[in-house]
FITOR-418870 format. One record per residue (C-alpha): residue number from 1; x, y, z; residue in one letter. Coordinates in steps of 0.001 Angstrom, whole numbers, padded with zeros to 6 digits. Layout:
<NUM; <X; Y; Z>; "A">,
...
END
This chain:
<1; <-000239; 000023; 000014>; "M">,
<2; <001569; 003434; -001114>; "A">,
<3; <002008; 005958; 001654>; "T">,
<4; <001332; 009539; 001418>; "S">,
<5; <004289; 012161; 001841>; "Y">,
<6; <003468; 015219; 003366>; "Q">,
<7; <005349; 017858; 001177>; "G">,
<8; <006985; 021093; 002274>; "H">,
<9; <004804; 023482; 000187>; "R">,
<10; <007297; 026670; -000243>; "S">,
<11; <004740; 028538; -001699>; "G">,
<12; <002358; 028745; 001544>; "Q">,
<13; <001983; 031329; 004142>; "T">,
<14; <002699; 029765; 007262>; "N">,
<15; <001879; 026436; 006026>; "A">,
<16; <-001580; 026896; 005241>; "T">,
<17; <-004138; 028175; 002429>; "G">,
<18; <-002571; 028565; -001147>; "D">,
<19; <000354; 026623; -002015>; "A">,
<20; <001148; 029351; -004585>; "R">,
<21; <000764; 032427; -002530>; "S">,
<22; <004561; 033462; -001942>; "L">,
<23; <005759; 032392; -005491>; "Y">,
<24; <006593; 035291; -007768>; "L">,
<25; <004076; 037212; -009911>; "K">,
<26; <006124; 037807; -013163>; "L">,
<27; <005408; 041560; -014830>; "Y">,
<28; <004284; 040895; -017936>; "A">,
<29; <005501; 043803; -019685>; "G">,
<30; <002338; 045295; -020407>; "E">,
<31; <-000427; 047608; -018661>; "V">,
<32; <-003874; 046632; -019735>; "M">,
<33; <-006234; 049950; -019402>; "T">,
<34; <-009537; 050634; -019907>; "A">,
<35; <-010894; 050718; -023455>; "F">,
<36; <-010758; 054585; -024912>; "Q">,
<37; <-012650; 056508; -027472>; "T">,
<38; <-010415; 058469; -029435>; "K">,
<39; <-011376; 062092; -030414>; "N">,
<40; <-012478; 062537; -034622>; "I">,
<41; <-014382; 065508; -034633>; "M">,
<42; <-011781; 068192; -034062>; "M">,
<43; <-010404; 067460; -037680>; "N">,
<44; <-013770; 068578; -038943>; "Y">,
<45; <-013848; 072088; -037161>; "T">,
<46; <-012889; 075187; -038368>; "R">,
<47; <-010125; 075821; -035980>; "T">,
<48; <-008177; 079213; -034630>; "R">,
<49; <-005292; 079583; -032340>; "N">,
<50; <-005168; 082550; -029968>; "I">,
<51; <-002648; 083723; -027639>; "K">,
<52; <-004431; 085798; -025678>; "K">,
<53; <-008408; 087074; -024933>; "G">,
<54; <-011675; 085471; -024062>; "K">,
<55; <-013284; 085044; -027436>; "S">,
<56; <-012459; 085037; -031587>; "A">,
<57; <-014527; 086915; -034161>; "Q">,
<58; <-015277; 085705; -036990>; "F">,
<59; <-016754; 088026; -039650>; "I">,
<60; <-019948; 086667; -041785>; "M">,
<61; <-020315; 088587; -044745>; "T">,
<62; <-023408; 088571; -046717>; "G">,
<63; <-024290; 088792; -050478>; "K">,
<64; <-025175; 090985; -053378>; "H">,
<65; <-028234; 089432; -054575>; "R">,
<66; <-029351; 091715; -057428>; "T">,
<67; <-028803; 091864; -061049>; "A">,
<68; <-030183; 094375; -063351>; "A">,
<69; <-029835; 095419; -066794>; "Y">,
<70; <-028629; 098704; -067643>; "H">,
<71; <-029805; 101104; -069890>; "S">,
<72; <-027371; 103260; -072281>; "P">,
<73; <-026841; 106367; -070702>; "G">,
<74; <-028175; 105798; -067304>; "T">,
<75; <-025788; 106648; -064607>; "E">,
<76; <-024881; 103694; -062596>; "I">,
<77; <-025069; 104236; -058876>; "V">,
<78; <-024876; 101655; -056143>; "P">,
<79; <-027906; 101188; -053900>; "A">,
<80; <-027654; 097846; -052332>; "V">,
<81; <-025271; 097128; -049520>; "T">,
<82; <-024419; 093440; -048671>; "A">,
<83; <-025202; 092362; -044790>; "A">,
<84; <-022477; 091327; -042657>; "Q">,
<85; <-022103; 090294; -038719>; "T">,
<86; <-020380; 088111; -036622>; "E">,
<87; <-019849; 085156; -034802>; "R">,
<88; <-018091; 084904; -031553>; "I">,
<89; <-016492; 081573; -030239>; "V">,
<90; <-015791; 082365; -026467>; "T">,
<91; <-013212; 080022; -024564>; "I">,
<92; <-014438; 077806; -021958>; "D">,
<93; <-013505; 077492; -018650>; "D">,
<94; <-010024; 075434; -018161>; "L">,
<95; <-010983; 072000; -018569>; "L">,
<96; <-008821; 069280; -016772>; "I">,
<97; <-007932; 065994; -015537>; "V">,
<98; <-006176; 065851; -011996>; "N">,
<99; <-004120; 062740; -010732>; "Q">,
<100; <-002246; 062566; -007609>; "F">,
<101; <000603; 059341; -007346>; "I">,
<102; <001873; 059001; -004079>; "P">,
<103; <005772; 058617; -004009>; "N">,
<104; <005620; 055231; -002049>; "I">,
<105; <002997; 053601; -004625>; "D">,
<106; <005196; 054372; -007767>; "E">,
<107; <008443; 053598; -005817>; "A">,
<108; <006888; 050121; -005434>; "M">,
<109; <005672; 049714; -008758>; "S">,
<110; <006943; 047297; -011601>; "Q">,
<111; <005972; 049552; -014532>; "Y">,
<112; <005549; 053573; -015407>; "D">,
<113; <002287; 054432; -013951>; "I">,
<114; <003029; 057732; -015094>; "R">,
<115; <002869; 057268; -018609>; "S">,
<116; <-000481; 055174; -018404>; "V">,
<117; <-001729; 057696; -016304>; "Y">,
<118; <-001038; 060398; -018302>; "T">,
<119; <-002246; 058502; -021390>; "Q">,
<120; <-005545; 058180; -019909>; "E">,
<121; <-005908; 061786; -019042>; "A">,
<122; <-005432; 062851; -022553>; "A">,
<123; <-008168; 060483; -023697>; "Y">,
<124; <-010328; 061823; -020899>; "G">,
<125; <-009803; 065205; -022215>; "L">,
<126; <-010214; 064128; -026147>; "A">,
<127; <-013415; 062263; -025283>; "Y">,
<128; <-015139; 065709; -023578>; "A">,
<129; <-013825; 067660; -026633>; "A">,
<130; <-015166; 065337; -029337>; "D">,
<131; <-018739; 065283; -027473>; "K">,
<132; <-018773; 068962; -027428>; "N">,
<133; <-018000; 069648; -031269>; "I">,
<134; <-020599; 066916; -031703>; "L">,
<135; <-023288; 069081; -030122>; "R">,
<136; <-022273; 071987; -032005>; "M">,
<137; <-022963; 069905; -035248>; "A">,
<138; <-026294; 069045; -034515>; "I">,
<139; <-027418; 072428; -032903>; "K">,
<140; <-025946; 073613; -036488>; "A">,
<141; <-028058; 070937; -038600>; "A">,
<142; <-031057; 071898; -036571>; "L">,
<143; <-030820; 075670; -037150>; "T">,
<144; <-032966; 075449; -040124>; "T">,
<145; <-034286; 078924; -039881>; "S">,
<146; <-033767; 082235; -038424>; "K">,
<147; <-036067; 081571; -035232>; "T">,
<148; <-033978; 078233; -034811>; "A">,
<149; <-030720; 080181; -035030>; "S">,
<150; <-032059; 082759; -032015>; "A">,
<151; <-032529; 079914; -030122>; "A">,
<152; <-029628; 077547; -031002>; "L">,
<153; <-026506; 079744; -031904>; "V">,
<154; <-024644; 081264; -028784>; "Q">,
<155; <-024414; 085061; -029047>; "G">,
<156; <-026752; 085134; -032297>; "D">,
<157; <-026804; 088233; -034305>; "V">,
<158; <-029860; 088561; -036334>; "P">,
<159; <-028567; 088167; -040274>; "W">,
<160; <-030999; 088603; -043158>; "D">,
<161; <-028450; 086864; -045645>; "D">,
<162; <-027850; 084119; -043236>; "E">,
<163; <-028508; 080687; -045379>; "D">,
<164; <-030315; 077526; -043847>; "Y">,
<165; <-030788; 073984; -045063>; "T">,
<166; <-033007; 071135; -044093>; "A">,
<167; <-032379; 067806; -042806>; "N">,
<168; <-033275; 064278; -043753>; "V">,
<169; <-036019; 062572; -042153>; "T">,
<170; <-036238; 058454; -042405>; "Y">,
<171; <-039951; 057432; -041718>; "A">,
<172; <-038905; 054803; -039432>; "T">,
<173; <-035855; 053631; -037655>; "L">,
<174; <-035320; 050738; -039173>; "A">,
<175; <-035150; 052472; -042542>; "D">,
<176; <-032064; 054696; -041236>; "S">,
<177; <-030424; 051355; -040469>; "C">,
<178; <-030528; 049764; -043909>; "K">,
<179; <-027704; 050352; -046369>; "S">,
<180; <-029920; 051417; -049220>; "S">,
<181; <-031843; 054090; -047400>; "K">,
<182; <-028920; 055497; -045558>; "F">,
<183; <-027470; 056073; -049133>; "M">,
<184; <-030215; 057765; -050050>; "E">,
<185; <-030166; 059792; -046928>; "G">,
<186; <-026640; 061224; -047797>; "V">,
<187; <-027082; 061744; -051275>; "I">,
<188; <-030170; 064051; -050487>; "E">,
<189; <-028010; 065705; -047877>; "A">,
<190; <-025344; 066300; -050273>; "K">,
<191; <-028241; 067814; -053073>; "R">,
<192; <-029772; 069962; -050333>; "I">,
<193; <-026078; 071357; -049675>; "L">,
<194; <-025384; 071986; -053307>; "E">,
<195; <-029182; 073831; -053823>; "M">,
<196; <-028005; 076111; -051111>; "A">,
<197; <-024769; 076819; -052718>; "G">,
<198; <-022864; 075374; -050098>; "A">,
<199; <-019113; 074514; -050904>; "P">,
<200; <-019043; 070838; -051218>; "L">,
<201; <-015275; 070214; -050453>; "D">,
<202; <-013931; 069226; -047476>; "D">,
<203; <-017580; 067362; -047164>; "L">,
<204; <-017554; 064141; -044113>; "V">,
<205; <-020528; 061690; -043073>; "V">,
<206; <-020426; 061441; -039249>; "V">,
<207; <-022288; 058407; -039020>; "C">,
<208; <-023133; 056788; -035285>; "A">,
<209; <-021158; 053625; -034757>; "T">,
<210; <-024410; 051487; -034712>; "D">,
<211; <-025722; 052746; -037524>; "I">,
<212; <-022598; 052208; -039503>; "Y">,
<213; <-022402; 048563; -038369>; "Y">,
<214; <-026288; 048002; -038559>; "H">,
<215; <-025846; 049215; -042424>; "M">,
<216; <-023715; 045763; -043287>; "F">,
<217; <-026433; 043506; -042070>; "K">,
<218; <-028436; 043071; -045258>; "A">,
<219; <-030369; 039673; -043396>; "N">,
<220; <-031378; 041385; -040271>; "T">,
<221; <-032713; 044529; -042565>; "N">,
<222; <-034625; 042696; -044864>; "G">,
<223; <-032650; 043636; -047687>; "E">,
<224; <-031952; 042105; -051107>; "E">,
<225; <-028335; 041702; -052427>; "T">,
<226; <-029576; 044118; -055172>; "V">,
<227; <-030180; 046938; -052309>; "D">,
<228; <-026434; 047147; -051485>; "L">,
<229; <-025393; 048489; -054762>; "H">,
<230; <-023338; 051139; -052580>; "M">,
<231; <-020796; 048015; -052283>; "F">,
<232; <-021064; 046997; -055975>; "N">,
<233; <-018100; 047721; -058172>; "S">,
<234; <-019573; 047102; -060992>; "D">,
<235; <-022012; 049992; -060723>; "V">,
<236; <-018844; 052501; -059305>; "G">,
<237; <-019946; 051175; -055689>; "G">,
<238; <-016954; 050682; -052733>; "G">,
<239; <-015887; 049095; -049752>; "G">,
<240; <-016824; 045947; -048977>; "S">,
<241; <-019739; 043788; -047173>; "V">,
<242; <-017622; 041291; -046217>; "K">,
<243; <-014541; 043319; -044853>; "D">,
<244; <-017416; 045809; -043307>; "V">,
<245; <-015941; 048572; -045014>; "N">,
<246; <-017838; 051694; -046694>; "L">,
<247; <-014618; 054438; -047221>; "P">,
<248; <-017267; 056841; -049030>; "T">,
<249; <-020719; 057594; -050089>; "I">,
<250; <-021659; 060233; -053144>; "A">,
<251; <-017503; 060787; -052990>; "G">,
<252; <-018000; 062162; -049304>; "I">,
<253; <-015525; 060121; -046672>; "P">,
<254; <-017572; 058431; -044246>; "V">,
<255; <-016150; 058422; -040282>; "V">,
<256; <-018419; 056586; -037475>; "R">,
<257; <-018389; 057976; -033847>; "S">,
<258; <-019836; 055898; -030848>; "P">,
<259; <-020770; 059451; -029093>; "H">,
<260; <-024122; 060154; -031386>; "I">,
<261; <-026262; 057309; -030085>; "G">,
<262; <-027029; 053390; -029661>; "T">,
<263; <-029209; 051325; -030993>; "G">,
<264; <-030500; 049144; -033992>; "G">,
<265; <-033839; 048600; -035687>; "T">,
<266; <-036177; 048556; -032794>; "A">,
<267; <-034966; 051288; -030384>; "G">,
<268; <-032592; 054348; -030132>; "W">,
<269; <-030563; 056092; -027206>; "A">,
<270; <-028406; 058574; -026739>; "T">,
<271; <-026352; 060337; -023566>; "N">,
<272; <-025041; 062940; -025491>; "L">,
<273; <-027412; 065377; -023972>; "W">,
<274; <-026889; 064011; -020481>; "T">,
<275; <-025301; 065723; -017930>; "M">,
<276; <-021983; 064538; -016047>; "S">,
<277; <-023035; 062880; -012646>; "G">,
<278; <-026628; 063772; -013130>; "S">,
<279; <-028404; 061683; -015633>; "G">,
<280; <-030787; 064386; -016485>; "A">,
<281; <-031554; 065825; -019797>; "S">,
<282; <-029364; 068686; -020636>; "R">,
<283; <-031869; 070601; -022003>; "A">,
<284; <-032873; 073339; -019546>; "G">,
<285; <-030991; 071451; -016977>; "I">,
<286; <-027777; 073210; -016114>; "V">,
<287; <-025470; 071592; -012911>; "P">,
<288; <-023077; 073946; -011781>; "S">,
<289; <-020575; 071347; -012885>; "A">,
<290; <-021193; 071466; -016471>; "D">,
<291; <-021286; 075268; -016706>; "R">,
<292; <-018059; 075630; -019297>; "P">,
<293; <-018868; 079284; -020219>; "L">,
<294; <-016685; 081857; -018298>; "A">,
<295; <-019427; 084913; -018048>; "S">,
<296; <-021078; 086105; -016856>; "P">,
<297; <-020784; 083749; -014030>; "E">,
<298; <-024184; 085065; -012131>; "S">,
<299; <-026284; 083527; -014945>; "A">,
<300; <-024343; 080869; -016878>; "R">,
<301; <-025591; 078627; -019555>; "T">,
<302; <-023705; 076260; -021504>; "T">,
<303; <-023444; 076496; -025110>; "V">,
<304; <-023744; 072594; -025415>; "Y">,
<305; <-027012; 072370; -024167>; "D">,
<306; <-030192; 072269; -026252>; "L">,
<307; <-033032; 074733; -025249>; "P">,
<308; <-035652; 073332; -023196>; "A">,
<309; <-037990; 073318; -025830>; "A">,
<310; <-039176; 069980; -026707>; "A">,
<311; <-038754; 070801; -030530>; "A">,
<312; <-035273; 071159; -030004>; "Y">,
<313; <-034247; 068697; -027280>; "G">,
<314; <-036326; 066012; -029175>; "G">,
<315; <-034927; 066315; -032039>; "E">,
<316; <-031225; 066249; -030992>; "G">,
<317; <-031819; 062752; -029954>; "E">,
<318; <-032926; 061813; -033064>; "K">,
<319; <-029617; 062254; -034864>; "V">,
<320; <-027980; 059048; -036745>; "R">,
<321; <-025605; 060718; -038776>; "A">,
<322; <-024411; 064335; -040054>; "L">,
<323; <-023261; 065410; -043558>; "V">,
<324; <-020899; 068337; -042947>; "M">,
<325; <-018185; 070678; -044112>; "N">,
<326; <-015552; 072140; -041475>; "R">,
<327; <-017245; 075449; -041564>; "D">,
<328; <-020089; 073938; -039516>; "A">,
<329; <-018502; 074624; -036261>; "V">,
<330; <-015981; 076930; -035011>; "A">,
<331; <-012876; 075853; -032478>; "T">,
<332; <-011065; 078563; -030592>; "V">,
<333; <-007892; 077304; -028701>; "K">,
<334; <-006323; 079352; -026173>; "L">,
<335; <-004341; 076507; -024247>; "L">,
<336; <-003797; 073348; -026318>; "D">,
<337; <-003463; 069698; -024833>; "L">,
<338; <-001056; 069930; -022079>; "A">,
<339; <000348; 068250; -018886>; "V">,
<340; <001898; 069846; -016052>; "E">,
<341; <003606; 067462; -013119>; "T">,
<342; <004490; 069080; -009608>; "D">,
<343; <005973; 066758; -007061>; "Y">,
<344; <004753; 067871; -003521>; "M">,
<345; <007384; 067670; -000773>; "V">,
<346; <004467; 068110; 001622>; "N">,
<347; <002512; 065418; 000240>; "R">,
<348; <004817; 063229; -000754>; "Q">,
<349; <003642; 062582; -004211>; "G">,
<350; <003286; 063874; -007536>; "T">,
<351; <000563; 065971; -008803>; "L">,
<352; <-000297; 065437; -012529>; "I">,
<353; <-002666; 067723; -014150>; "V">,
<354; <-003727; 067583; -017562>; "S">,
<355; <-005505; 070079; -019131>; "K">,
<356; <-007092; 072687; -022255>; "Y">,
<357; <-008518; 075525; -022803>; "A">,
<358; <-010839; 076046; -026048>; "M">,
<359; <-014548; 076887; -027106>; "G">,
<360; <-016942; 075973; -029699>; "H">,
<361; <-019877; 077620; -031539>; "N">,
<362; <-021939; 077074; -034547>; "I">,
<363; <-020480; 079171; -037312>; "L">,
<364; <-022418; 078439; -040604>; "R">,
<365; <-025412; 076108; -039804>; "P">,
<366; <-026257; 075510; -043505>; "A">,
<367; <-023281; 073349; -043947>; "M">,
<368; <-024489; 070846; -041670>; "A">,
<369; <-027336; 068647; -042642>; "V">,
<370; <-028331; 065327; -040038>; "A">,
<371; <-030100; 061902; -041119>; "L">,
<372; <-032781; 062071; -038493>; "V">,
<373; <-035280; 059089; -037815>; "A">,
<374; <-037756; 058369; -034747>; "P">,
<375; <-036403; 056863; -031387>; "V">,
<376; <-038191; 053684; -032037>; "S">,
END
């Protein structure tokens, strides 16, 4: 009969418990951080850098709309002037991400924790900027009239020569998920822009990530193969259903963002208009922590809100995609992305502050057309 031997388990603590607890945990050489989303919208705004001041001015010039035939001998006397106005983009309060790393923790760590935290802070700032620019782009698309401009454009100055463009509306949420319907919506948006005389260079389709991937689900959408003609190279299409690749529609580059909203053919939701930490709709609700404009402090409102009126708040949540030019939204940077560190002897650790100071506003609302659909 075999005898069982009692081994000396060198990995146990006090000869009890886990037989591996004292063995060395080798550092794998990689630090796995939480998933981060990148900023895509900064490249699609009209950006200006300033060194001083609280705001920047963009001059808006009007049109000479009249033409007339000249009778020989009649004196030519100009009698019509072009209207002009300005758009002001105000710098928001300083946006920061701050972190404190105790000296003792950094000493014991087997990897460079500072580089990881700094990268995460940069993503945090980029995330905030991306959502702010998207809010402004959607508000620009919703600015379809002078009345809407007064409600949606920060510091709006009435201007008779302003141009406006309508949006493209789908009858159902399911229609906005179909590739053939989506393509037609982009084509219609391009037609609207061209009819308004808007320049067609630098256009981009900014599409909700969920809508983008739903377009490739022909079976789910109930689409026939012939409905996928925008992928068919035989008729000048591009991209690939197999590779889930759609580089352009109507000659316009397509980019996608998870920040617009999420859902499928049955329902849609978005947190783009949600106040951080409150869970409440941004429309008409301005908690102090979410007031980015610097003045007047006593009556702050945020340029990134939709008005309380249901007509605007409701429409903002229906947007599935935007067809826009960089002139739709203006960005003014006072302090670009920067990182400061300070070792604090009295606290025995390092304070890291990542920051930027910039502001955004609608510049030319006619340069953004939204593709909208019901939320369910």
